[in-house]
N, C-alpha and C positions, 0 to 999 in steps of 0.2 A: 734564522730560518723560522723561529717561532713567530716573529713579527710579520713575516710574509704570509704564513699560514692564517694569522689573525686577520690581515687585510683581505685575503682571498675569502675568508668566511664572511666578512662585513659586506664585500661586494656581492657575494652569493645571496646574502640575506636581503640586501637592498633589491636585488633582481626579483627574488621571490616575493618581496613585499608588493612589488608592482602587480603581481598576479593574484594577490589575496582577494578573495571574494568580497564584494561590497554587499552589506546586509541591512535590512531595515533596523531601525533603532528601537527594537522591542525591549520591554522589560518583563521579566518573568512574573506571572500572577498566578496564584493558586486558584484553580477553577472550581466551581461548584459542579457537582454531579447531578444531572437530571434523573428523574425516576424512569428507569428503563427495565425494571424488573430484575435487577441484579443487586446483590448485597456488596458491601465494601470488600469483603473477602473475595468475591467472585471477580470484580473488576481488577483487583490487585493481581490475582492470578493471571487474568487475561493480559494484563500490561506487561508482566515480567517473567512468565514461565519460558524457560529456554526450549527452543525447538531443535537444538543441536547446531545452531548457526555460529559462524565466526565472521560475521559481515564486516566488522571493522578491521579484521586481520591482525591488528596490533594486539599483543597480549593485554589482558585486563589491567595488570599492574602498570603497564606503560600508559594506557589510556588515562588512568587516574593521575599520572605524573606529568603528562605533557602540558605545555603552556599554549596559550593563544598564539597564532601565527602573526605576531606583530613585534616590532622592535621597541626597546626601552633602554635608555642610558643607564637606568638605575637598577635593572634587574627585577623590577616589580611587576612582571607580567602575570596577569590572572591565569588560573588553570583553564585548560581547554574545556573541561567538563563543568565548569561553573554555570549554574542556571542562567546567569545573566548573558552568557555567550551562546549557549545551546538554544535558548529560547529564540534567538534571532534567526535560526534556521527553521523555526516553526515547531520545535519540540515542546512538549507540554511537561512542566515540572511534576515530579511525583515524590511522595514521601518515602523515607526509609522503611523497609519492611524485611521480612525473612527472605523474600524473593529478591529484594532490591537493597542490599545492605549498605550501599554507598549513595543512595538517593539519586540515581541516574533518572533521566526523563522516561515518560511513558514510552514503551516499545523497545527499551534496552533490557538485555537479559545476560546475566552472568552464568557461564557454564563451567564449573570446576572440574568436570570430567571429560573434556574434549580430547579426543585421540585422533590425530590425522589418519584417515583410513589408508593413505598411500604410504606415508613415511613412518607411521607409528609414533610420531612426536606427541608428547602430552603437554597441555598447557591449560591455563584458566582462560577461556575464550570469552569474548563479548560479541553478541550478535543482536540482530533485530528480531522481534516477534511480529506476528501479524498486526498487533496493536500500533506498531510504528507507522503503518500506512492506513490503518482503519480506526483511527481515533481522532475526532474533530474537535475544534474549539471555536467558539463564537464570543465576541466581545461586543458589549453594548452599554454605553454610558458608565463605564467602569466595572461592570459586572462581567465575569468570564464564565462561560458555560462549557463543560466538557461533554462532547457527543460520543458515547460509546458506539463503536461500529460505524462511525461516520467517516467522511473523507478527511484524511490528514491535510494539513496546510504546510507541509515540510518541503524544503528544496534539498533533495538528497544529492544532487549534483554539486551544489555549492558546499554541502557538508563534506563530501568526499574530498574536494579540492582542499578545503581548510584542514582536514585531518592529515592529508599528505604533506601540506606545507608545515603543519605543526611538527611532524616527524623530521622533515628536512631542516627546519630551524634547529632542532635538537642535535642534528648531526653536524651542522655547519656554523651556527652562530656562536662566537666566543662566549663562554660562560654558561650557555644554555645546558650543555650536557652535564655539567657539574651539579646544577640544581636538580635536573632530571634524575641523575644517579642517586643523589641523596634521598630522594623520595622512593625510588624503586627498591633500593638496597637497605632501607631503614632497618637497623638491627644487625646487619651483617655487611656493613660498608667497608670493605678492605680494598687495598690497591689491586689485588688479583681480581676481586669481584668486579671492580670498575673496568679493568682491562677486558674481562670476558664480556661485560655488558656493552662496552664500546664496540667490540668486534661484532656482537649480535646486532647492534644498531646499524653498523656499516653493511653487514650482510642483508639485513631487512631492507635498507634503502636500495641496494643494488638489485635485489630480487623484485622490488616494487617497480622497477623501470619496465619490466616485461608487462606487468599488468597495465601500466600507464600506456604502453604502446597499443595494447588491445583496446583500451578504453578510448583512445584517440582515433583508432581505426573505425570505431563504431559510431563516432559523432556524426550526426546529420541534423535532426531536428532537436533543438534544446527542449528539455522537459520543464524546468523551472519549478516554482512553487505549485503544490497541489496536483502535480501530474507525474507520471512515470510510465515509460514504455516497458511495462512489466513483463509481457510475454516474450518480447525480444530479449530482454535482459536475462530472463530464466534460460532461454535458448543459448545465449552467448556464454553464460557461465557453464552450463551443462555440457554443451557440445563444443564450445570454444576453449574456455580456460581449462576444463577438465579433460578434454579429449583431443581437439585439433583446432589450432588457431585459424585455419582456413574457414571454419564454420561461423566465425564472428560476422554478424549481420549489422547493417546500419540501424541505429535507433531512429525510426522514421514514423512511429505512430504512438506518441504519448497519449495516455488516457487519464482522466480524472480518476483518483482513487475511489473505487465504487464503495457505496455503503452496503453493509453486509447483514443488517437485520433482515430476517425472513429468508435469506439466501439458502440456508440449510434445507429448506423445504421446497426449493425450486427444482423443476425437473432437469434443467441445464443451467450452468453458470458461465461466467465470463461475459464481457459485452457482446461477443460474437456467438454466444451460446455454444461453446466448443467442448466443454467438459461436463461429464455426467457424474462421476464418482467423487464424493467429498474427500476421501483419503488421497486420491491422486491430485486433486486440486491443491490440498494443503501441503502434501509432501513436495509437490512441485514448487510451491511457493517457498517452502523452507530451503530447497536447493537453490532457488533464485536469489536468496539473501545469504548464500554461501554456507549451507550445510555441506560438509565435504562428502564426496562419493568417489569410489575408485572405478574409473571407467577405462583404465589402460591395462589392467592385468597385474600379475599373472592371472590366468583364468580362474584359479581357485579363489581369488580375491575380488573378482568383479562384483560390483554393486554393494560392496561393503561400504557403510556410510556412518555418518554421525547423526543422521535424522532420528529424532526422538518420536517414534511412531505413536507410542502410548500417550505422550503429552499432546500430540496433535489430535488424537481421538478425544482426549478429555476436553480440550478447548472447543472442539466441534460440538461435543455434547453440551458444553456451557452455552454456546451460541444458539443451538438448536432447541434445547429443552426437551422434554419428554414427548411433546406433540407440538403442532403449529401454535405459535404465539405464547408458548410457555417458556421460551428461552429469552433471548435479548429482544426487547421491544423497540420500535421506533420512538424517538422522543416526541413528547407531546408539546405543542406550541406553549412556551412559558409566558402566559398572558401577564403575569405579575411583573415580568421583566421587559417584554417586548411590546406590551400593550394588548388590550382586549380585541378580540376578533369581532368585526361588525356582523352580527347575526343576520341582519336583513340582506346585506351583500352576499354573505356566504350562501344563504338560501337561493339566491338568484344564480349563484355560481354553481350550485349543485346541478341544476338543470343543464347548464352549459357543459358540465363535466360529462353528464350522461350523453349529451349530443355529440361532443367533440373528442372526448378523451378515452372513455371506458372501452371503446371498441378495440384499442391496443393495450391499454394499461389496466384493464379489468375493472369490474365494479369495486367500490370501496370495500375494504377487507371485512368491515363489520356489517356489511349488507346481508340480507337474508339469502340471496343466491350464493354468496361467497361462503356462507356458513353451512350450506347444504352439501353434505359429502357426495351426494349423487349428482351434483351439478357437473356440467362439462368442464368446468374450471379445474377440477381435480382429477388426477389420473386414477385408473383402476388400482385397487390395492395390490401390492406385491406379496412375495412369500412371507414377509415379515408383518403383513397387514398394514403397511404404511402407504399413504397416498401423498402425492407431491403436486404442487401447484403447476399447472401446465401454462407456460408462458408463450405468448405469441412471438414468432420470429418475423421480422419485417424486412422485406427486400431493400437493399440499399438504393436501388434505382427508384423506389417509391419514396422512401423517407428523405433521401437526398443528402444525408450527412457524410462527412469525410470517410472515404472507403478504406483508409490506410490500415486500420487495425485488422479488419476482416481480410482484406485482399493480401496483406503481408503474410498472414498465416497460410493462406492457400498457396502462394508462390514459393515459400521458402523451402529449400532442400538442405539436407545435412549429410555429410559423410560420416558413417558410423564405425569405420575401421574395425577394431577388435570386438565390437558389439555384434557384428555379424549380420547387420541389416542392409549392407551396401549403401548406396545413395538412397535416401529415404525422405518421404515427405515429413516436414518438421513436426507437425502435430501429432500423428500417430507414433512417430519415433520417440517423441518426448513422453507420450503416454506409456509406451512400452518400458522405457528406461525407468520412470518413476515407479511403475507397477513392480518391476523386478527388484528395485531397491527396497521397496516395502516388503515384498515377499521374502527377501533375504533376512530382513529383520524378524519377520514372523518365524522363519525356519530356525534362526539362531537362539530363540528363547528356549529356556529349559523348564518344562518340556516345550516343544514347538507349539505355537498357537494353533488351536483346532480350527477346522474348517468353519464351523459354526461361529466361532469368535472372530475369525477373519471377516466373515460376511458382515457381522455386526459392526466391527471397527471400520470396515469400508463403507459404512452407511447403507448397507443392504442394496447397493447398486453396482452394476457392472461397470468396468472401465471402458467407457465408450468415448471416442474422440471424433469430432466432426469439424469440417471447415467449409463454411458457406458464405456467400456474399449477402449476409443478412446480419441484423443486429437484434438483440433480445429486448423486448419491452418488459417492464416490471411494474408491480403495484407502486403507487405513489405515496404510501404512508411515510410520513417524515420527510417528504421531499423538500420542505422548507429549509432543512438543515444540511443540504447536500450541494450547495453551490461550489464551483461554477458548473454550468449545465452543458448538456450534450456529452457524449461519451468522452470527448477530448477536452472538455473544459473550455470550450471556445465562446461560450455565452455567459456573461457575468451574473445575470439574475433572471428571475421568472418573468418579469415584465417584458424584457427583451425576447425571451424565448417564445412568448405568446404572440408575437407579431412577425412581420415580414423580415427576411434577412437583411434588407436594405437599411433597416433602422439599427442594426447591431454594429457596434464599433469595430472598425478593421483592426485597430490595435488598442490594447488596454493593459492595465497592470494587475498582476496576481501577487499575492503575498500579504495583503492587509487582512487582519482578523476583525476589523470593524464592520459590524453588521448593519444592513439597511433593511428594517423591518417592513418598509412600505413597498419597495421593489423586490424584496426578498433575495438577498445575495450580499456579497461583500463589497465594500468600497473598492472601486476599480480605477480611481484617479491615479495620476503619476505618483509613484512611491519611490523615494530614494532607497536604492538597495533591493527593490522589488524586481519582478520579472516582467518584462514587456512582451506580452503575447501578441504575435503578429499572425493574424488569421489568414493572410494571403499566402502563407507557406503551406505547401502540401503536407498533410498530417494534422494541420491546425485549422482547417477550413471551418467557418461558422455558418455555412449554408445548410439548408434543409430544415425539416421540422417547422415549416413556416405556416402561418395563418394569414392568408390573403385570398382575395377573390380571383381564383384561377382554377382550372381543372385539377382535381386531386392527382397526386403523383409527381414525380420529378421534383420532390422536395416539398410540395404543398400537402399538408396533412389536414387542413381545415379551412373553412371560410374565414374572411377577415373579421376581426372582432371590433365592435364599437368600443370606444374608450371605457365607458362604464361597464361593458361586458368583460373587458380584460381585467379591470379592477375586481369585479365580482368573482371571476374565476380564481384569481390570486387569493382572494379572501377565503374561498372554499378550500383551496389546496392547503391552506394553513391548518385546516381542521382535520385533515386525513391522518389517521393514527392506526397502529396495530390494534386489533381487538383486545379488550381487556382479558387477562388470563381467566379462564373459566374456573368456577368454583368446584369444590369436590363433588364428584358424581356427574358433572356435565361432560358431554361427549364432544371431543375435537373431531375433526374430519378423520375418518378411519378408512 
């Protein structure tokens, strides 16, 4: 019987092996940090502070003990968390610290106090922070640069597949469980403890089949490296996993991870400008990466959650700073690494920017008009005396880019069941659920959080949600470090973005970290293990935001550029940066 079980395990492993994700052959490199107005302690906090998430679902000790999902006749399989393996998914190595005792990559957080709000189960959880999706890396001639708040180059889909396979191998491959148990049970490895652990692993694998069914039900447009259908994933977890499986929607509108410097001072956020309040934005993000919340009852337990509201507020303050441009800055073009900017070309490009770009993307942030608090670019001060940058919303039928992200939010409905909202529009329902979850946390503190402190922690903004067939335009400081371009990552570099859509490749590869400082973007040639982006698929369209000689609108945003004009504008875009932090006594916009 033992022989039969062994052969069944081998056959199962070979079957799983055929499904193992193919990955780029990256090697981990410790990046240098560009000057973005953060100290080492600040970026370490951003990288690893737990938001109360259990994204990876496996207990923390299990994650450290799992092996790569591949076979070996000699039992010498490297650990799953080895930097050599995780870097192949796009994760950035990070040193050991108080917040990161085991040296996990940027964006991983250990939570020793996780208590499931439905079952009451306690565990040491491991989840993602916002840094997992909003920290970039650029490689050029052997130098690796880390971009705080920049778009991540991860493939979370492949990562989820690999983690599931690693658990499956541990369950089914002969010899794998023994090594796993030795690591997990170190110091108390008994026959009884092994038996208990084996049953826990079996139960975990069985329970995971339901999650896999929900994940497969939502498959439509593949996300790949550098992209995620974040809004739909948040909705699927909150209203699907946590409430009713019938609420699971197709992942049909992946977006490039947005860069988040300056975002704390925008009047509205998200690509479709749908969210107003920072706390709802951040708590919703935490719920999307599996912070637990009780949405099924009993009534007295509704909205009880693991969301660490105080930590979310602290991270938002770290990003925002005390006033505009006093928090996280955009990265300045590193001329010593990527080459000097051609000043003459950039000067010609400045005039082109004024002519063609600033009507939507605003004047440069360090310009006189943007520094004037009375200018129309800043809102009137609110009760807290704060002004916010008023961003232009552009109709999709004008800019012509893929409508999926905005249209999907408008059309989606959810059944709210015990939450008492009936069938509801997805956006407002999500805003209400997140607000109630945060409010419960405020109420449960001893003493409860005061009204004044709630307003401050909420960013002094009301919880407003809107859904329009428009996309937000934003300032272009640091735009050089945010490829691929358009909201869905369908254009690989700035050179192609500044021309007609007919010049853009219909298919190209995402996943390379090798930077092209001339065209300003990543290498997009065929990459073994990379993601082939097919722009003919709805959700992935690369049309719109074109510069060609045609009437404005329907995707055309500017006249055709001569070749030397295009290069001049690119050179100027490299110069755009957040204004330098003001000295003591200087007045930011108030």
